[in-house]
N, C-alpha and C positions, 0 to 999 in steps of 0.2 A: 417543547424544544424540538426543532427540526434537525434532520441529519442529511448529509450529502456524501456522495461517493465520487471518487475521481473518475472522470469520464474521458481521459486522454487515451489516444491510441498508443500502444507500447512502441510502435515504430511509426513515428509521425510522418505524414505526407504533406504537411502544410508549411514547409519551409524551416522547421525547427530540427535541430540535431537530435539523433538518438545515439545510444552508446552500447558498447560491449566491452567485457572485461579484456584487459590487455595483459599479455604474458601469462606467467604461471599464476594460477588462482589458488589462494589458500582458503580452506574451508574447515569449519568446526562442526559441531553436532547439530542435528535437527532437534526440534522440540517435540516431545511426545506427550500425549494426554496422560495425566496422573491417574485417571480412573480406568480407561479401557486400553491404554498403552498404544494407541494408534498414532502414527506420525502426523503432526499438525503442520509442519513447515518443511521447506527444503533445507539442505545443509546451509549453515550460517556462512556468509561471506566474511572473511577475515582480512585485516590489513596485511600488506599495503594495498590500498585501493587505487587501481590504475584503470582508466577507461579511455578507449579510443572512440572518437566521435565520427559520425557520418558528416557529410557536408550539410550546411544549413546554419541558421542562427542559433545562438545559445539562448535557451529559455531559462526561466527560474526553476523549472523542474526538468529533469532529463530522464526519460524512460529508456529501457533497453532490455538486454538479455538477462540482466540481474533482477533480483526481486525488488518490488516497490520502485523507488526512484532515487536520484541524487538531486540535491537542491543547492541553490545559489546562496551567496552571502546575504542577499536581500531577503530571501525566504527565512534564513536563520535569524536575522535581525528582527524581522516582523514577529517571528515566533517568540523570541526572547523579550522584546519590548512589550508585547501584550500578555506576557506571562501565561501563554498557552501551556497545556500539559499533554503528555502522551508520548513524546519523543524522549528516549532514555539518554541518547548521546548523539552528537554530531561529529563524525570522524572525517578528517580531511581527505579529499580525493584529488589525485593528479590526472588532469585531462590532456589528451593529445588529439590534434586534428590535422590531417594530412601529414602525420609523422612529427609534427612540431608541438612542443608543450604550450598549453594555454595558461596565461598568468592569472586569469580570473579565479577567485576562490569558490570552490564547491565542496559539498559535504555529503557523506552517506549517513542519513538519519536512521537510527535504530528505533523502530516503532514498536511500542509495547503491544503484547498480545493480550487483549482484554478478556475478562470473564463475562462480559456482556453477552446476553443470549439473543438470538434471532427468533422472532415469533414465526415458527415453522408453518402453522396453519394460514396465518394472514399472508405470508410471503409465498404461499403456494409451492412450497418445497417438496419435491418428489425425489426420494432416494432409490437406489437399486437393490436395497435389502431391507430387512426388518429389525436388524440389531439397533439397540438404543444406548445412549450414553448421556447421563445428566450433566456431565461437565463440558464436553466438546460438542455435544449434540450430533456428531457425525458418525462416530463409532467405526471409522474406516470405510464407510459407504461412499459410493460415488453419487454426486448430485446430478440428477437427470433433468430437473426443471426448477426454475424459480420465476415467479411472476412479479417480483418486486422485492424490496428489502425493508422489512418492518422490524424495528427493535422492540424486544419484549419490554412492556411498560414497567415490569417489576424489577428490571435490571438497574443496578447502580451505575449511572452514566456520569463519570467524573472527568473524563478526558476529552480534549478537543480534537485529538487525532488518535485513532486506534484501529486495530484489526481484530476481528472476531476469530475464535477458534474454529468456527465452522467454515469461514471464508477468509483464511489468513492472508491471501494475496490481494484482497480488496481493501483499500484504505478509506476509512470513514471519517468525515469531518463534522464538527459541531457547526450549528448555524452561526455561532459567534465567530468562529474562524473564517467561515465563508464571507461574512459581511466585512471583515477586516482585511481580506486578501484580494480586494478588487484591483490593486496595483500590481499584483504578480502577473508576469507577462503571459504565461501560457498554461495556467492551471485551470482546467475545465471541470465543472461540477455538474452532477445530475442529482435531483432529489432522490433520496434513498428508495422511496416507495415506487419510483418509476424506473429503477435500475434493474437491468437484466444483464448478467455477465455475457461477454461476447462468445464464450464457449458453450453457452446453453442454447440448445435448439428448441425453439418454441413451436 
């Protein structure tokens, strides 16, 4: 089974809108590793979800200053029709562009944090410390280098969309999802083995 990572720029320069939270932002708790107690995620973004958009066309995914992305009704229907797994909830989002509300339906998907492990050796991961954690793999260390993203073959891979505890900001998709998502307007994929996060200096 192949895996793919979202390859979109967070702030799109190709004619599609990107977003940022509008008004007062409500936040909940971050998720911490149950073994080493290191923080795994940012503070959770809580309703009401309001986003102001840059100029540009509305895509089926809209990236921005918030974690992950917000998605269109078309994305949600594709997900539900094909009975994909990995998204826990779809929460409605109010969009505004040039100060005016957008009537199109968009949602904030809550993506599950998987216990799938990354093959550290194959992926060429280099950390800034020697601490280890068998649960999150990161143990609070900073990742200095990755040469690709290989999923550990011993991991149970049941979901079509997920994030790992080691890289909670990077969304991973199954090959099945990718093959059924060709009609989505602006969702770009890269094969996981060829993916290097933009913040990694090679």
